[in-house]
N, C-alpha and C positions, 0 to 999 in steps of 0.2 A: 501595202501588201494585200493581196487578194484573198477573200474570204475561202476557207476550205472546212469541210466537215470530215470526221473520222468514224468509221464504224468497226467495231471489234465483234467478231462472231465467236461466241464461246458455246461449243456444241453439246455440252453436258446437260443431261436431264436425270432426275431420279426415275422417271419413267415417261414414255411418251404418250401424249394425248392422241385419241384416235383420229381427230379432225386435222392434226398438225402435219404440213407438208414440208416444214423446214427441215434442214439437215440437223439431226441431234442423235446422240448415242448415250448409252448408259455410261455414268461417270465411274472412274476408279482412279486410285492415286498414281498407278503407273501411266495411265493414258493422260491424266491431267498434267503430270510432269513433262511427258513428251510434247504435248500441245503447247505448254508454256514456254519451253526453250525453243521450239520451232517459231512461235509467234514472236518472240523477241528478236530472232533471226531475221524474220520477215520484215519487221519494223525497221531494223538496221539496214537491210538491203534497199528499202524504199525511202531512206532518210533524205535523199536529195530532193525527193518529190514534195516534201512538206515543210522542210526546215526554213524556208523563206515565205512561208504563207501564214496568214492570220487564222488560226484554228478557232472557230467560233463554236463548235460543238464536238463532243466526243460520246459516242453512244455504245454502250455495252449491251448487246442483244444476244439472242440464242434460241434454243437452249435456255438454261437459267444461270446466267452469269453470276448471280449472287453467290453461287456454290464455289466460285473460283477463290475467293477469300481476299480480304482487304490487302494482305500484304502482296499478293500477286497483282491486284489491280494498281496498287500504288507503284509497283516496279514498272508497270505498263505506262502509266501516266507520265512517269519520269523521262520516258523516251521521247515525249513530244514537248516542243517549245510553247508552252501555254502562256499566252500574254493577255492581260486584262481579264474580263469576265468571260469564261468559257463555260458553256452549258454541258455539264457532265452528267450523263444519264445512266442508271444501272436498272435493269430489269430484274424483278424478283417476284417470286411467288409466296403468297402470304405465309404458307406453312414453313417456308425455309427461313424466315427472318426471326431473329431474336434481338433483344435490346442491346446486349453487348455487340453484336455484329454490326447492327445499324449505327451504333456510336462510332465503331472503328471506321466504317466507311464515310461517315460524315467527316471525321477527323483528317482523312487523306485527301479530301477535296470533291468527293461525289456530292453534287448539289441538286440532283433531281432523281426520283425514284418513279418507276413505272411498274405498277402491280398488276399482274394477270389475274384479275378477279373474275371476269366472264358473266357471273350471275350472282345474285344475292339469294337464290333459291337452292336449298341444299339438294333437292331431288334432281334439278337441272345440273348441278355440279357433279353429281354422280353420273349421270347420263354422259356428260362430257368427259368423263375419266379424270377429273380434277382430284387432287389429294387434299384440298382444303375445304373448310367449312365457311359458311358466312360469318360464323362467330370469329373465326381466325382472321377474317378481313378486318373486322373492326379493331381487333387486338393489334394487328400489324400496323395499321395506320395510325393508332393511338401511340404506339411505340415510336414510330417515325417521327411524329410530332414532338413527343417528349425529348428527343435528341436533337430537336431544332431543324428538321427537314421541313422546309417551307415551300417546296415545289413537288407536289405529288400528283402523279397522274394514275388513272386506272383504266383497264380495257374492259368493255362489257361486249357480250355477243348477242345477236338475235337471229330470228329464223332458225331457232333450234328444234330438234324433233319434238312434236307435241306441245310446242310452246304456245300459249294463249296471249292475246292482248293485255289481259289484266296482270299475268305473271310478268310480262316484260315491262309494264308500267310500274309495277312494284320494284323491280330492280333500278329502273330509272329514279324513282323517288328515293330510294335508299342511297343511291350514289350522290344525288343532290343534296342529300341531308349531311353528308360527310364534310369535314373541313379540308377538302381537297381543291386543287386549282385546274385540273384538266381531266378530260374524259375523251377517250378514243372508242368509237363504235365499230364493230365489225359484223357484217352479216355472215352467217355460216355458209361457206362454199366447199363442196366436196372436191377437193383438189387431188389430181393424180400424186402419188407417193404418200397419200395418207391412208390409214386402215380403213377409214368409213368409205373411201372411194371404191374400194374392192367390193363393197356390198351395198353400193348406193341405192340400188333398186329396192332394197328393203328399208330404207330410211325415209320417213314421212316427215317432210318439212312443211311449214305454213304455205299457204296459197301465195301467189303473186299479189293478190289483192290485199291479203292480210299482212304480207311483207311491207307493202307501201304504206299501210296504216301504222305499222310499227316504226317505220322510219319517221313519219310525219309527227307520230306521238313523241318521239324521242327529240325532235326539233323543238316541239312545243315545250316539253318538260324542261329542256335545258334552258331555253331562253327565259321561261318564266322564273328559273331559279338563279338568274344573273350570269349563266354562262353564254359567251359569244361564240356563235358558230363562225369559224374562220376557214373551214375547209368542209367537204361534204360529210366527213365522218368525225371531225375533230372540233372540240368545244373547250373554251378556257375562260377563266376570269381575266380581266384586264391585266396585261403585263405578263401573262403566263403561257402565250402560245409557244409551241415547240420550235426552237431554232432549228434543230436537227431535221425534223420532219418537214418543216417549211421549205428548208433547203432543197429536198428531193422534188418538191412540187414546183419549185421556182427555176430548177436547173443549175443550182449551185454545184461546183465540183465536189466530189467526195471520194475518199479512198477507204477501200474495205479490207481488213485483215482478218485472217482466220479461215478455216475450211468453208468453202461455199460462198464466201463474202464476194459481193459484187463492188465495183468501182466505176466512177465516171469522171474521167480525168483527160485533158487535152483532146476533147471531141471524140474520146473512144470509151467504149464500155468493155470492161473485162471482169472475169470472175476466177476465183481459185478453185481448185478441185474440191468437189464435195465428198471428200474422202479422207479421213484423219490420217491413215497411214501414208496415202500418196502426197498429202500435203507435208507431213513431217520428213518423209524420205527426200523430197525434192529440196527441202531447206537444209537438211543435213549435208547434201552436196552442194551448198550454196547457190541453189537455183530457185527462181521464184516460181510457186505452184499454180501458174495461170494455165487454165485449160480452155478458156474462150476469150476472143477478142472480137470486137465489133465496131467498126469505124462507123460513127453515127452522123456524119455529115448530112446525110439524106433523112434523118430522123425528125424533121420539122413536125410532121403530123403527131408523132408520138409526144413530143414536147408540148404541143398544143393540147393534146387530149389530157396529159398529166397536169398542166398548168391551170387547167379549167376547173380543177378540184378545189382551188383557193377561191374564196368568196370575192377577192379583188379581181379575180380572172387573170387573162394572159395579156402581156404588153407586146403586141404583135410587131411593133417597130423594133423592139429589142431583139426578138427571135429572128426577124428577117436579117438584122445586122450580124447576128450570130452565125446563121446558116445559109444566108443568101436569100434571094427573092423567093417567096412562097409560090409554089406551082399553081397554075390557073385552075386545076381541078380541086385543089384544096380550098381556094378561095370560093369556088362554086358550092362546095359542100358546106362551108361556113355560112354562106348566104342562104342556102336552103334551110339550115337549122334556125337561122334568124327568123325567117318567114314563118316557120312552124312554132315560134314562140319559145323555143327551147335555149336560145342564145340571144344576147343583147349587147350592143356596143355602148360605151360611154367614153368619149374621147377616143385614146388610143388604145383603151382596154376592151377586151371581149370577155364576157363572163356569162355563166349559166344563170337563166331565170329560175325561180322557185320550182316551176315544172321541169326544168332542165335538171335541176339537182336530183329530183326524185327519179328521173329516167336517165341518169348519168351513164349507166353501162350501155345503154342504146345509143346515146350521143357519141361516147367514145369510140364505140365500134364503127359508126358512120365515119368518123374523122380518120381513124386508123386504117 
């Protein structure tokens, strides 16, 4: 059976952070009930797509999926044929977790937690509009460990307004001191559909030079603390790389469920309506809530750019067998990037050099 990943988008948050551009809304019992019933219907309608596949990862993202409750998450998991060891990740915010709830999630089969920490500096957390303090981060992780979660990831953000290199280094050091297995880094980007984007001219972020120093500092701190960098922004202890996220970068097929969720399946990308009422109304009528379909047979360039995020790089022979022969213009672009010292080849693999990782955004834009 071929490998497949599943993504479940839970759109509810207690409040929306000003930098967030993902689809999320305020939670209420009525909306949660409607979403849950619609989600179960969507899973049933797509059953034939996954029933004969090896599901290697299920990821509950959002929003704040921890708010959905263990009973509902268990009912969702029961809809999928989980064979062998499947990585089941649940995103959570530190302030939403309690010891009893964490225990319930562990008992129903969730085996990986991803905490939205972002910073260990309380002032930065206030600027980001987060509802937790650094103290709550330590408490949440201690609680998770006490109920035997052994695969814990945290998110950290840099390039924050008024952030200094020393403040960033402090957050990195605090993260590395914790008994966690994985860290994902995100540089703040003012994306459309976020509150900060509408006032981006007034937000002062670190200079490009300082941002590069922050990234290099992160790589050094993580490596010196025993974390292996396996992707541009992802670091893990041995044996704890994210199966789910690695699938995105390697081109594994995945199915997304819930409003705004994307899928990549049978050489097509498609997404659900990013609107809870439209999503629920379609499923009440027995119709899939898809509002975008893109045939990606010609998306070799995008696949190369995304695949280069992984340290091992891109298996070009595999991509060519999947999508057909690479066009000559793409090959010329890759050769140019090799000559500039941003890419290197090793056998059939093409990968970023250290300098290429630092300048990845520019490399990706050249390829795409």
